[in-house]
C-alpha positions, 0 to 999 in steps of 0.5 A: 937945276932946270925949272919945270913950267906948265905949257898950258894955261891954268884951269880955274873954276872961272874958266869952267863956269859955263852951261852946256850948249843945246847941242850937247844937251841933245846928245846927252838926252839921246844917250840917256837910255844907254847911261841908265842901262850902264848904271843898272849894270854897274849896280847889279855888279856892285851888289855881288862884290862882297859875296858869291853871286846867287842865281838871281844875281846872275840873272840880274847881271845878264838882264842888265848886260842885255839892256846895255847891248840893246841900248848901244844897238839902238844908239848906233842905229840912230847915229847911223841913220842921221849920218846917212 
């Protein structure tokens, strides 16, 4: 019988004990409007999981989807502006 060994080092809590860099924090800050919009969409969708969506629920989901698309567009425009 052959033994199976890991080809990579073990991941331990000590190897993950570090803070994000300033650049990583800047990226998170730039993406925060999109993250918030996606969480709001997820909340609206979760509210309708166990029941048939009413007209108000459908409007809430539609608004949340528009916010996500708008946040993605703004983020893409920001990224495009920095690259060019």
